[in-house]
C-alpha positions in Angstrom: 19.8 -19.1 14.9 19.9 -22.5 12.8 18.1 -25.6 14.4 19.9 -28.9 14.1 16.8 -30.3 12.2 17.4 -27.9 9.6 21.1 -29.1 9.1 19.9 -32.7 8.7 20.3 -33.9 4.7 22.1 -30.9 3.8 24.7 -31.4 1.3 28.4 -30.8 2.3 31.0 -29.1 0.1 34.6 -29.0 0.7 35.4 -25.4 -0.7 39.2 -26.2 -1.4 38.4 -29.1 -3.7 34.9 -28.2 -4.9 34.2 -31.7 -4.0 30.6 -33.3 -2.7 31.6 -34.7 0.7 28.2 -36.2 1.6 25.0 -35.2 3.4 24.7 -34.4 7.1 23.1 -37.5 8.9 23.5 -36.4 12.6 24.9 -33.5 14.8 27.4 -33.8 17.6 26.2 -31.5 20.5 27.9 -30.2 23.7 25.7 -31.5 26.4 26.8 -28.6 28.6 26.3 -25.6 26.3 23.9 -27.2 23.8 26.1 -25.8 21.0 27.2 -27.8 17.9 30.5 -29.6 18.2 30.7 -31.4 14.8 28.8 -32.6 11.8 28.5 -36.1 11.1 28.3 -36.6 7.2 27.2 -39.9 5.4 29.4 -40.5 2.6 28.0 -41.0 -1.0 26.7 -44.6 -1.4 26.6 -45.4 2.2 23.3 -46.3 4.0 22.1 -44.6 7.2 22.3 -46.5 10.4 21.7 -45.5 14.1 25.5 -45.3 14.7 28.6 -43.6 13.2 30.3 -45.7 10.7 33.8 -45.9 9.9 33.0 -44.5 6.4 31.2 -41.4 7.9 33.0 -38.2 8.4 33.2 -36.1 11.6 33.5 -32.5 10.5 34.5 -29.9 13.3 32.0 -27.1 13.6 35.1 -24.7 13.2 35.8 -26.0 9.8 32.2 -24.8 8.7 32.4 -21.7 6.7 28.9 -21.3 5.4 25.5 -22.9 6.0 23.1 -22.1 3.3 19.4 -23.1 2.4 20.6 -26.2 0.4 24.4 -26.6 1.3 27.0 -26.4 4.0 30.5 -25.3 2.9 33.6 -26.5 5.0 37.2 -26.0 4.9 39.3 -28.9 3.8 41.1 -30.0 6.9 41.7 -33.8 8.4 38.3 -34.9 9.1 37.8 -38.0 11.5 36.4 -41.2 10.0 
C-alpha cells in the first residue's frame, strides 16, 4: 500500500508521448472510501500554491499505469486543467 505522502513530488510521465508532465503536488481523495481519485500535477515552470491553478493537471487514478520509486507513469487521455 502506498502513502499519499510518498506520491508527492514524484515525476509524472505520459507513456504514450514519453513526455514529462510535471510533479505531483496534491492528491484528491474520496472522503467516503479514503481511496485516491486523482493526482494533481504541477506543470513545469509553475509555482506551487495552496489551490489548484488553471495550469495544473488533474489526472484520474484510473489513468495511472505504474507507481515506481521515482516516477509515476500514466496513460495519455484528456486530463482536466
